[in-house]
C-alpha positions as CSV (number, residue, x, y, z in Angstrom):
1,X,3.7,-50.4,-30.8
2,X,3.1,-47.9,-33.6
3,X,6.0,-46.2,-35.3
4,X,5.5,-42.7,-33.8
5,X,4.4,-43.8,-30.3
6,X,7.1,-43.1,-27.7
7,X,8.6,-46.3,-26.2
8,X,7.4,-46.7,-22.6
9,X,9.5,-47.9,-19.8
10,X,8.0,-49.5,-16.7
11,X,6.3,-46.9,-14.5
12,X,6.0,-44.3,-17.3
13,X,3.0,-43.1,-19.2
14,X,2.3,-40.9,-22.2
15,X,1.1,-37.4,-22.1
16,X,-2.4,-38.5,-23.2
17,X,-2.5,-41.0,-20.3
18,X,-1.4,-38.4,-17.8
19,X,-4.1,-36.0,-19.1
20,X,-6.8,-38.8,-18.8
21,X,-5.6,-39.9,-15.4
22,X,-5.5,-36.4,-13.9
23,X,-8.7,-35.3,-15.8
24,X,-6.9,-32.3,-17.4
25,X,-6.0,-31.4,-20.9
26,X,-2.7,-32.3,-22.6
27,X,-2.0,-28.6,-22.8
28,X,-2.3,-28.3,-19.0
29,X,0.1,-31.2,-18.6
30,X,2.6,-29.4,-20.8
31,X,2.2,-26.3,-18.7
32,X,2.8,-28.3,-15.5
33,X,5.9,-29.8,-17.1
34,X,7.2,-26.4,-18.1
35,X,6.5,-25.0,-14.6
36,X,8.6,-27.9,-13.2
37,X,5.7,-29.7,-11.3
38,X,5.8,-32.9,-13.5
39,X,9.2,-34.4,-14.4
40,X,9.8,-35.6,-17.9
41,X,11.8,-38.9,-18.2
42,X,12.1,-39.3,-21.9
43,X,10.5,-37.8,-25.0
44,X,6.7,-38.0,-24.7
45,X,6.7,-40.2,-21.6
46,X,6.4,-39.2,-17.9
47,X,6.9,-41.1,-14.7
48,X,3.5,-42.1,-13.3
49,X,4.3,-41.3,-9.6
50,X,6.1,-38.0,-10.6
51,X,3.1,-36.9,-12.6
52,X,0.6,-37.5,-9.8
53,X,2.8,-36.0,-7.1
54,X,3.6,-33.0,-9.4
55,X,-0.1,-32.4,-10.0
56,X,-0.9,-32.5,-6.3
57,X,2.0,-30.0,-5.6
58,X,0.6,-27.7,-8.2
59,X,-2.9,-27.9,-6.7
60,X,-1.5,-27.1,-3.2
61,X,0.5,-24.2,-4.5
62,X,-2.6,-22.8,-6.3
63,X,-4.6,-23.1,-3.1
64,X,-1.8,-21.3,-1.1
65,X,-1.8,-18.5,-3.7
66,X,-5.6,-18.2,-3.7
67,X,-5.6,-17.9,0.1
68,X,-2.8,-15.4,0.1
69,X,-4.5,-13.3,-2.6
70,X,-7.8,-13.4,-0.6
71,X,-6.0,-12.3,2.6
72,X,-4.2,-9.5,0.7
73,X,-7.6,-8.4,-0.8
74,X,-9.1,-8.2,2.7
75,X,-6.2,-6.1,4.0
76,X,-6.5,-3.8,1.0
77,X,-10.3,-3.4,1.5
78,X,-9.8,-2.7,5.2
79,X,-7.1,0.0,4.4
80,X,-9.4,1.6,1.8
81,X,-12.3,1.7,4.3
82,X,-10.0,3.3,6.9
83,X,-8.9,5.9,4.4
84,X,-12.6,6.6,3.5
85,X,-13.4,7.1,7.1
86,X,-10.6,9.6,7.7
87,X,-11.6,11.6,4.6
88,X,-15.2,11.7,5.8
89,X,-14.1,12.9,9.2
90,X,-12.0,15.7,7.6
91,X,-14.9,16.8,5.5
92,X,-17.0,16.8,8.6
93,X,-19.4,14.2,7.0
94,X,-18.6,11.9,9.9
95,X,-18.4,13.1,13.5
96,X,-17.7,11.2,16.7
97,X,-20.7,10.0,18.7
98,X,-19.7,12.0,21.7
99,X,-19.7,15.2,19.6
100,X,-23.2,14.5,18.2
101,X,-24.7,13.8,21.7
102,X,-22.9,16.8,23.2
103,X,-24.5,19.0,20.5
104,X,-27.9,17.6,21.3
105,X,-27.4,18.1,25.0
106,X,-26.3,21.7,24.5
107,X,-29.3,22.5,22.2
108,X,-31.8,21.0,24.7
109,X,-30.1,22.8,27.6
110,X,-30.5,26.1,25.7
111,X,-34.2,25.4,25.0
112,X,-34.9,24.5,28.7
113,X,-33.1,27.6,30.0
114,X,-35.1,29.8,27.7
115,X,-38.4,28.2,28.7
116,X,-37.6,28.4,32.4
117,X,-38.2,32.1,32.7
118,X,-41.2,32.1,30.3
119,X,-44.0,31.9,32.8
120,X,-42.8,34.9,34.8
121,X,-42.4,36.9,31.7
122,X,-45.9,36.1,30.5
123,X,-48.0,36.7,33.6
124,X,-47.9,37.8,37.2
125,X,-50.9,35.7,38.0
126,X,-49.6,32.9,40.1
127,X,-52.2,30.2,39.2
128,X,-51.8,31.0,35.5
129,X,-48.0,30.9,36.0
130,X,-48.3,27.5,37.7
131,X,-50.4,26.1,34.8
132,X,-47.8,27.3,32.3
133,X,-45.0,25.8,34.4
134,X,-46.8,22.5,34.6
135,X,-47.1,22.4,30.8
136,X,-43.5,23.4,30.3
137,X,-42.3,20.8,32.8
138,X,-44.2,18.1,30.8
139,X,-42.6,19.5,27.5
140,X,-39.2,19.4,29.1
141,X,-39.7,15.8,30.2
142,X,-40.8,14.8,26.7
143,X,-37.7,16.6,25.2
144,X,-35.4,14.9,27.7
145,X,-36.9,11.5,26.8
146,X,-36.5,12.3,23.1
147,X,-32.9,13.3,23.7
148,X,-32.2,10.0,25.5
149,X,-33.8,8.0,22.7
150,X,-31.8,10.0,20.1
151,X,-28.5,9.5,22.0
152,X,-29.2,5.8,22.3
153,X,-30.0,5.5,18.6
154,X,-26.8,7.3,17.7
155,X,-24.8,5.0,19.9
156,X,-26.4,1.8,18.5
157,X,-26.8,2.9,14.9
158,X,-30.6,3.0,15.2
159,X,-32.9,5.4,13.4
160,X,-32.5,8.9,15.0
161,X,-35.5,10.2,13.1
162,X,-37.9,7.4,14.1
163,X,-41.6,8.0,13.5
164,X,-42.9,10.5,16.1
165,X,-46.0,8.3,16.5
166,X,-43.8,5.7,18.1
167,X,-42.4,8.2,20.6
168,X,-43.8,8.9,24.0
169,X,-47.2,10.7,23.6
170,X,-47.2,14.4,24.6
171,X,-49.7,17.1,24.9
172,X,-49.3,18.3,21.3
173,X,-52.8,18.4,19.9
174,X,-54.4,17.8,23.4
175,X,-57.0,20.2,24.6
176,X,-55.8,23.4,26.2
177,X,-55.3,23.2,30.0
178,X,-57.6,25.1,32.2
179,X,-56.1,28.4,33.1
180,X,-57.7,30.2,36.0
181,X,-59.2,33.6,35.1
182,X,-58.5,36.7,37.1
183,X,-61.4,38.0,39.0
184,X,-62.2,41.6,38.9
185,X,-62.1,44.2,36.3
186,X,-59.9,43.8,33.3
187,X,-57.1,46.2,33.0
188,X,-57.1,48.8,30.4
189,X,-54.1,49.1,28.1
């Protein structure tokens, strides 16, 4: 052997051999020795079995730490999301689905109540009143269908403001209904 080569005992290898065997750098071998994973038997030589087992232990510990860090990160992310949701609720940027659908229900109920008395306020002529009521009934049915679709979209996370062309067709833009004319002389005002 050369003068500055460490003398090897049976079952020991040099740091260079450990590095080549484990496919890591000599510096990494020194780090593993310092961390206590690889035992050192004499100056510059290491037990073959101890080097391999120590390297395997270090890999397992690294894997455990990586898994633990990933789990901790998921927990932190979930907590941050929960805090963001609470803040959004306090700012009223986020409301419960039940509140949103209740507001829609109340608004539509107010519209329907206002429209219910409209034919009687507009005319005393019964056939004209019936024609107006028929149109209002159709409008109420379309509004109710729209409310149901909006409530379903809110519950499922769908598009509440979907294209009206996709909605149920109504009489908007349709020709005016035939309204019976009163016979007799027109009233003077």
